[in-house]
C-alpha positions in Angstrom: 0.0 0.0 0.0 1.3 3.4 -0.9 1.9 6.0 1.7 0.5 9.5 1.3 2.8 12.2 0.0 3.3 15.3 2.0 3.6 18.7 0.3 7.4 18.6 0.5 7.4 15.3 -1.4 5.8 16.9 -4.4 8.0 18.4 -7.2 7.9 22.2 -7.6 5.9 21.8 -10.8 3.3 19.7 -9.0 3.1 22.2 -6.2 2.6 25.0 -8.7 -0.2 23.0 -10.5 -2.0 22.5 -7.2 -1.8 26.2 -6.2 -2.9 27.2 -9.7 -5.9 24.8 -9.5 -6.8 26.3 -6.1 -6.7 29.9 -7.5 -8.9 28.9 -10.5 -11.3 27.3 -8.0 -11.5 30.4 -5.9 -11.9 32.8 -8.8 -14.7 30.7 -10.3 -16.5 30.5 -7.0 -16.1 34.2 -6.4 -17.3 35.2 -9.8 -20.4 32.9 -9.5 -21.3 34.3 -6.1 -20.9 37.9 -7.2 -23.0 37.2 -10.3 -25.7 35.6 -8.1 -25.7 38.5 -5.8 -26.1 41.1 -8.5 -28.5 39.2 -10.8 -32.2 39.5 -10.2 -34.0 36.2 -9.3 -36.0 36.4 -12.5 -32.7 35.9 -14.5 -31.7 32.8 -12.5 -32.9 29.3 -13.3 -34.0 27.7 -10.1 -33.6 29.0 -6.5 -30.6 31.3 -5.9 -29.8 29.5 -2.6 -29.3 26.3 -4.5 -26.9 27.9 -6.9 -25.0 29.5 -4.0 -24.6 26.1 -2.4 -23.5 24.7 -5.8 -20.8 27.4 -6.1 -19.0 25.7 -3.2 -18.9 22.3 -5.0 -15.4 22.2 -6.4 -15.1 23.7 -9.9 -18.1 21.9 -11.2 -20.7 24.0 -9.3 -19.6 27.4 -10.6 -19.2 26.1 -14.1 -22.7 24.6 -14.0 -24.1 27.9 -12.8 -22.4 29.8 -15.7 -23.5 27.1 -18.2 -27.1 26.4 -17.0 -28.1 28.7 -14.1 -28.3 32.0 -15.8 -31.1 33.1 -18.2 -30.1 35.1 -21.2 -31.7 38.5 -21.9 
């Protein structure tokens, strides 16, 4: 059975990739939450509270909101 690697066991490029993925995650969640706050309920598909909760589900939640949660026009 493999033992878990610690942060220091990762190569510098692996560490940078993890940090970059975390930054992307934070930016997407922040953008989705700001958009939800500013957008009227009539322009959101489904309850806003559900989309707020979805924004905290990894990268999938914010991407789903931007793809399916907003009404156009």
